[in-house]
C-alpha positions in Angstrom: 98.3 117.6 81.9 101.7 116.4 80.6 100.0 114.6 77.8 98.0 117.6 76.9 101.1 119.7 76.9 102.4 117.6 74.0 99.5 118.9 71.9 100.7 122.4 72.4 104.0 121.7 70.8 104.5 123.0 67.2 103.5 120.3 64.7 101.9 118.0 67.2 99.2 115.7 65.9 96.3 114.1 67.8 97.0 110.8 66.2 100.6 110.7 67.2 100.1 111.8 70.8 97.1 109.4 71.3 99.1 106.5 69.8 102.2 107.2 71.9 100.1 107.1 75.1 97.7 104.3 74.0 94.7 106.7 74.3 91.8 107.2 72.0 91.8 110.4 70.0 88.3 111.1 71.3 89.4 110.9 74.9 92.3 113.2 74.2 90.0 115.6 72.5 87.6 115.6 75.5 90.5 116.3 77.9 91.7 119.2 75.7 88.2 120.7 75.5 87.8 120.3 79.3 91.1 122.1 79.9 90.2 124.9 77.5 86.9 125.4 79.4 88.6 125.4 82.7 87.1 122.2 83.9 90.4 120.3 83.9 93.0 122.0 86.0 96.1 120.8 87.7 95.6 120.9 91.5 98.5 121.7 93.7 99.4 119.6 96.8 97.0 119.8 99.6 97.2 118.8 103.3 94.7 116.5 104.9 93.8 117.4 108.5 94.6 114.6 110.9 93.4 114.0 114.5 95.3 111.6 116.7 93.2 109.8 119.2 94.3 107.7 122.2 95.0 104.0 121.4 92.2 101.6 122.2 92.7 99.2 125.1 94.0 95.8 124.2 92.0 92.5 124.4 91.2 91.2 127.9 92.0 87.6 129.1 89.4 85.2 127.9 88.7 87.2 124.8 86.7 85.3 122.2 88.8 86.5 119.4 86.1 88.8 118.0 87.4 91.8 116.2 86.1 95.3 116.8 86.1 97.6 113.8 86.5 101.3 114.3 85.2 103.4 111.3 85.9 107.1 110.8 85.1 109.4 108.0 87.4 111.9 106.5 86.1 115.1 104.9 88.1 117.5 102.7 87.8 121.1 103.9 88.6 124.3 102.2 
């Protein structure tokens, strides 16, 4: 959004802004169009819900060294 804000400055040129940030003019144009249509908006900070679970028990004597993986999914809400 900061890069697009440069285009709003008086006298700003696509070529200059694109070159300054090492972007193609086409990409800059697409971003600008997306912003104008409301498809590119700056999101504010969000909180991710977190659930703390008890720690898993440690390895027992004679453990083979195998590793147990615990997978969990996170889902954005709201």
